[in-house]
N, C-alpha and C positions, 0 to 999 in steps of 0.2 A: 185406805185402811191403815191404822197405826199399828205398830208392832206391839204384841202383848208381852209384857215382861214376864220372866220366869217366876213362877210362884208355886207354892205347895198345893198339890191337887190330890183329891181323894182317888184311890184305886188307879193311879197312873193315868189319869185323864191327860190327853195331849192336845195342846193348842198350837196351831201354826198361824203365823201372821206375816204380812208383807208390807213393807214401807218403802216409799220412793219407787225407783225402777233401776234397771240396768245393774251397774256395778255396785250400787248402794244397797241392793236387796240383801237382807239377812233373814235367817230362819230362827224363830224363837220356839224352842221346845220346852215345855213345862218340866219341872223336876218331878221324877217319878217316885211313887211309893216303893219302899224297900222290898215289900213282899212281891210286888209285880216285877221288880228288877231281878229278884232271886229266881222267879219263875222263868223269866226271859233267859236268864243265864243257864238254867237247867235245860232249856230247849235248844241252846247253842252248844254243839259238840265241843268246841274249843273252850268255852267258858266253863261248862259243866265238868270238864276234866280237871281244871284247876280247883274248882269248888270241892271236888271229891278228894283232892290231895290234901287240902288244908287241915281236916281233922287228924290226919295221920302225922303231919309234920308239926302241927301247932298244939295238938291235944284236943280232946273232945269237948272240954268245958273251958270257956274263956274267963275263969275266975282269977287265975294266976298263971304266969308263964312257967309251967312245970315241965316243959319239953326239953330234951337234950339237943333238939335240932332247931335252935333259935334262928340261925341264919337262913335255913331253908324255909322256916315259917315266915320270916320277914319277906323273903323273895316271893313266896307264893302270894302273900297278902298284897304286895305291891303289884304283882302281875294281874291279880283279880281286879284290883282297883283301877287298872288301866283300861279295862273293857268299857266300851261306850255305854253299857247299861248303867254303870256306876259313875259316869262323868256327865254332869256335875253330881256331887254326892246325893244319894237318894235320901229321902226324908220320911219321918213317921209322925203320927199323932202322939199325944202325951203317953208316957209309959203305962199309966193306969188304963188307958183306953185301948191301946194296941201293944200289948207286951211282946207278942211274937215278932212284930216288926222291929221294935227297939232292940230285942235280943240279937236279931240278925245284924242290925246296923252296928251295934257295939262290937259284935264278933268280927265284923269286917274292918271297921274304921278305927275302933278303939281297943283292939286286942292287946292284952298286956305284953305280949311278945314284941309288939311293934315299938315299944319304948325301952327295951332292954339292950344295953350295950354289954354283952356277956363275954368275958374272957374265959375261954375253955382251954384247960391244960390237956393236951393230947399226948398219949404215950407214943413213943417213936415207932413201936411195933404196928400201931394202927394208923399212923399218919398218912401213909401213901394210899391205903385202902379208902379212907374217908375222903381224901383229896380227889381220887378218881370218881367216887360217888357224887361229890359236889359238882365236878365238871359235867358229868352226865345229866344231873338235875338242872344245871344252868342251861345246858343245850336244850333240854325239854322246855324250860321256861321261855327261852328265846324263840323256840319254834312256835310255841303258843302265841307269843306276842306277834310274830310274823304273820300267823294265820289271822290274828285280830286286825292287824293293819291292812291286810288284803281284803277284809270283809267290806261288802257294799250293802248297807242296811238302810231301808227306807222307813220313814215314819208316816203312817197313814192317819188321815182324819176321815172316819167312815160316816156315810150319810145315805139316805134314800133320795134318789132323784128320778126324774122322768124325762125321756126323750121320745120324740115322735116315732123314730125308727125302731126302737127296741122296747118302748114302754117304760114301766117303772123298774129301776134296777138299784142294786146295792153297790155303792161306789167308794173307792179309795182315792183320796186326793193327797198328793205328796209333793214336796219341793226337793229338788236335788241338792244335797249337801256333799261336797267333795270329801270323800274319805280315803279313796285309793284310786289306782288306775284300773281296778278290776271292773269289767263291764257286766258281770253277772251278779244279779241280786242274790245275796246270801242270807238275808233275814228281813223280816217285816215286823215292826212294832206299832202299837196303837191299840186303843180300846174299842172293841166291837160294840155295836148296839146290842141290846138285849136279844138273845135268841139267834144271833148271826155268827157265822164263822168265815174263815177265808174262802171256803168253798161256795159261799153265797155271793161273793164279789163278782159282778159281771161287767163293771166299768172301772177304769182307772184313769186319773188325770195326773200327768206329770208336768210340773212347772220347772223348766230348766234354769229359769232366772238368768239366762244368757251365760251360764257357766257349764252346762252339760255338753261335753264334747263327743259323746258316743250314744248309740242306741242301747238302752238298758235291755239286757238279756235275762232269761230265766224267770220272767214274770209268771209263766204258767206253772212253775214249780210251787208257787204259793197261791195263785189264783187261776185254777184250771179252766174256768168257764167264762173267760173274758169275751164280751160282745162289743164293747165300745172302748176305744183307746184314743186318748187325747194327749198330745205332746206339744208343749208351748215353750218358746223361748230357749232354743238350744243354739249351740255354736256349730252344729253339724253342717257340712256342706254337701253331703251326698248320702243317698240311700242306695245301697249296693244290691238289694234284691232279696236277701234272705231274712230281713228284719222281722217280717210278719209271718214267717213259716210256722211258728208255734201257735198261731191264733186261727185255728180252722173254723171257729164259730164267729169270727169277727164280722160285724155289720157296719160299724162306724169307725172311721179312721180320720182324725184331724191332726195335721202337722202344720203349725202356724207360728208366725212371729219369730222366725229363725233365719239362718244364713244359708239355707238349702239352695243349691244351684243345680243339682243333677239328680235325676230319678231313674233307676234301672227299670227295664222292661219286665223284670222278674218279680217286682214287688208284690203283685196281687196273684201270683200263680197258685198259692195255697190258701186263698181266702175266698172260697166260692160263694159265700153268703154276703159279701160286701155290698152295701146299699147306699152309703153316705160317705163321700170322700171330699176333704177340703185341704187345700194347700195355700191358704191365703197369707199374704204379708211375708213372703220369702224373697229370695233373689233368683228364682228359677230361670235358667237359661237353656237347659237341655233335658228333654224328657224322652225316655226310650220309645222307639217307634212302635213297639208291641206292648206297651203298658196295659192296654185294655183288651188285649187279645183273649185273655182268660177270664175276663169279667163279663157277666151277664148284663149287658147294657140295659135291657128292658126292666131289670129289677132295681136299677139305680134311681134313687129318689132325688139326689142332689149331687152335683159335681162342681166344686168351686176352685178356681185358680186366680183369685183376685190379687192385684198389686204385686205382680212379679215382673221380672225383667223382660221376658219374651211373651208374656200373656197377662191380660187383665180381664178375665171373663168368668161368668158364672152360668151354670146350667140347672134350672129348676124344673124342667120338664124334658121329655124325650127329645123334642126338636132342638132345644137349647143345648142339651148334652151332646148330641151328635155334632152340632155346630162347634162346640168347644173342643171336642176330640179332633175334629178336622183342623181347627186352628192350631192345636198343639202340634200336629204332624207337619203343618206348614211353617210355623214360626219357631218351634222349639225342637226340630228334628235331632235325633241322636241315635246313631248306630252303636249300640252298647254291647257288642260282643266282647265282653271282658270278664276276667276272673273277679269274683266278689272280694278278693283280698287285694286287688290292685287299686291304687289311688287314682282318681280321675283328675287329669290335668285341668287346671282352670285357665281359661283364656285371659291373657293380659293385653293391655292396650298401651300404646306409646303416648306420651304427653305431646300435646300440640300447642304451638305458640299461636298468638292471635294475629299474626301478620296477615293482612288482607290480600286477596288474590282477585284478579279480574275474571277468573274462570266462572262461567255461568253456572248457577245452581238452581235447578228447577225442582219443586216439590209438589207432590200430589196431595190434595187436601179434601176434607169433607166438611161442609158447612152445616150447622144446625143451630137451632135456638135452644140455648141452655136455660131452662126454666127452673129456678129455685135450687139448682144443683149446688151452687156456691153460696146460697143465702145463709148457710150456717156460719160462713166466714166473712162474707162481704155484705155491704149495705146496698145490694143490688137486688132487684126483683127479676129482671130478665137480662141475660147476656147472650149476644150473638157470638158464637164461638167457631173457630177454625180448629179442626183436629187433623193431625197427620201422623202417619206411621211409616212413611216411605221417603225419608230424606236420604238421598244417595250419598255415598262417600266419594268425594272428589278432591282435587287439589285446591278448590276454592271453598270459601265459607260464606259468601254473600248470596243471599236469596234474590234472584232476578225475576222469578216468575212463579206463580202458583197456578195449579190446575184443579178445577173443581166447579161444581154447579151451585150457585147461590139459591137460597130459598126465595120465594116470591117477594119482589120489591126490596130485596136486600142487595148490598154491594160491599166492596172491600172497606169502604168508609164506616160501615155499620159494625164491623168486627171489633169487639172489645176484649175478647179473650182468645188465647191460643194455647193449645194442648199438644205437646210433642212427645211421642213414645220413641225413645232412642233405640229400643230393643237391644241394648248392650253393645251397639255398634257405633252409634253417633259419638264421635270423639272430638267435636268442636262445637262452639256456640254459634248458631246461625246468625249472620249479620244482615242488616238491610231490611228487616221485617217492617219497620215503620214506613219504608218507601211504598209498601203495598198496603199495610194495615196501620194507618197513622194514629188510631185512637185506642191503642191497647191499654187496658187497665189491669188485666190479669194474665199471668203466664204460668204454665205448668210444664215441667220437664220430668219425665219418668223413665228410668232405666237407661241412662246414658253412660258412655264410657269416658266422659269428661272428668279429668282429675284435678284441674285447676281453674278457678275463676280469677282472671288477672286484674279486674277492676274496671274495665271500660265496657263490659258486656251490656250493661243496662243504661248506658249514657243516652241512647236514642229513645228511651221510654220515660219522659218527664211526668206522664200521668199514671204511671204504674202504682197500683195500690196493693197488689197481691203477687207474691212470687212463691212458687212451690217447686222445689228441686229435690226430688226424693228417689230412693232406690237406685242410686247411681254410684260411681266410683270416686266421687269427689273427695279429695284429701286436703286441698288448700283453698282459702278464700282471702282475697286481697282486702286491705283496709278501705280501698277506694270504691268498692262495688256500689254503694248506695249514695255516692256523692251527688248524683244528678237525678235522684228519685225522691223528691221531698215529700211526696204524698204516700209513700209506702207505709202500710200499717199491718200487713200480714206477711210473715216470713217463715217458710218451712224448709228446713234442711235435714229432714228425718231420713234415717236408714241409708246413710252414706258411710264413708270411712274417714271422716274428717279428723285430722290431727293437728292442723295448723290454721289459725284464724288471725288475721291482722288485728293488732291491738286496738286500732281506731276504727273498726268496722262500723260502729254505731255512733261515732262522734258527731257526725253531721246531721243526725236525726233527732227529732223531738220525741223522746221516749214516752211522754204523756199521751201522744196520739196513737201509740201502738195498741193493738187489740190482742195480738198473739205472736210469739216467737217460739219456734220449736227446733230443737237440735236433738231429737230423740235417737238413741241407738247409733252413736258414732264412737270413734275410738277414744277421743279425749273428753267427750261429754255425752251425757244422756239426760237431757233436761228439757222441760216444757215451761214456757212463761205465758200465763194466761191472765195475769193481773199486773198492775204497775210494780208492785213489790216483787212478784215472782220474776218479772222481766229483768229488773235490776239485779236480782240474785243470779239469774242466768248469765247476764253480761259479765258479772264479777267472776263467775266460774270460767267463762270463756277466757277472760284475761289471765286468770290464774293457771289454768290447765292447758290452754291451747294457743296462747299468744306467741307471736314471733315478729321480728323486725322484717317487714316485707319490702323494704326499699329496693333490695336486690331484684325483686320481681319486675320492677319497672325499667331497670337499667341493663338487664342481661337476659338472654334466652336460654342460659344454661340452667341446669336443675337447681332449684332453690334449696339451700341448706338451712333449715329453720334452727333458731337458737334454742328452741325447746320443743320436745316431742312428748306426746302422750300415747300410751297404749293400754290395752285392757290389762 
């Protein structure tokens, strides 16, 4: 969807648009009608206080600057113009069509006192008194400006929607625009549908656009009957437990496409009606052991934890939901007896070099026929795949043996795809896989603690066509990574922390043969290439924002100091 440029709209209609993704996302708010902005100002305590002061210091009629308090009038006008309701300047229809709107606009933006440079002769007797009054008034103005800067106002696009869990509801959709460090919402703007008010809103969608660093508070002060809450694209890494306390009627809670790693056991303590929970596409590693203690499991309609570091599972019926909860307890355990104001420490992992070791490394695997699962990305109908989630950490990184039961008539030579879940623990690239599976065409790594790909990791896979390395701690990629994989045409490095990419990473490849390259949600780039032109643009952006001279990577085992870094 392309961004909608600001334009004059009737009665304060608000458009929100989204272009691109990640750091390039911007919000476009239409310019409001001056009558609407005046009403919004009256409803805001800080703004209305200044609005009431102006007639007293500027005079009641803006025909001429007849007041003796010119300086105070100018200060009040500037303060009022600084409020977000009047930035950018509100607009009106023609004077003959909407005289009230034009009168208010002229009063605020074209007041005669705003253009007066008045020299006032003050008698010595009154000088000190007037000076003290001016100081007090200035303090008042500064206080009002401070209150304004601290405000957290959201702009809603209202609509009627329908969800299976709650039926038809009136919904507010908003994008986070950084206005202050205040976490409590202080105002809501937007044009309601005819016959609706804030009290009718039962669902809210908040797009953080990967800039929202906190959980918005005070939603209930404006929308007291919320049943569905959707939060998407935040930079939050933890939910401490009290975030949903104000939503006693909540039935749907989705928290997706964010950097969430930790969830407190207390999160659903005060949401007895919850029936639909989704935490897809996060980086979840730790889930409170008692998260579902206060949840009526039998009323849950769906429970999703897809594409996280410690779990990739969905529950659509009672059996699957119980299985998912057990997997959370086994793979994501977290004893979270902590204060809600205490920051949760994030586990970090040391960098590992690629020095080989003769120590044996055995992995337990599950074999199955992957039918059509990758057909969206690959020109394959069937792939026989090995999946493993039990790679032990040892001093060696060479796989010497696999343990698993093949499907009928299948053997190691039939395996063409391998899928490895590192569970945020695997901190090295397993070597020697082609000694066991010589015909690998597709590789997927999810949730590893690997920080660097040094360049020789794929040398043993000449037939590799597909590499998917997602939801990991990857920060650096060597230029040499694809030098011995001439058939590669699908590359995914989404949802890592990449900030350094070798300048010549794609120099040895035929870009015309590529079908897709993805570097979505990384530190120095957030881009997807799905056509030849888009792929070329992606590579240009990599070289501009993420490139570094990686020769040092091959000659030393010390930490690489890139020549250029990118951060959010």
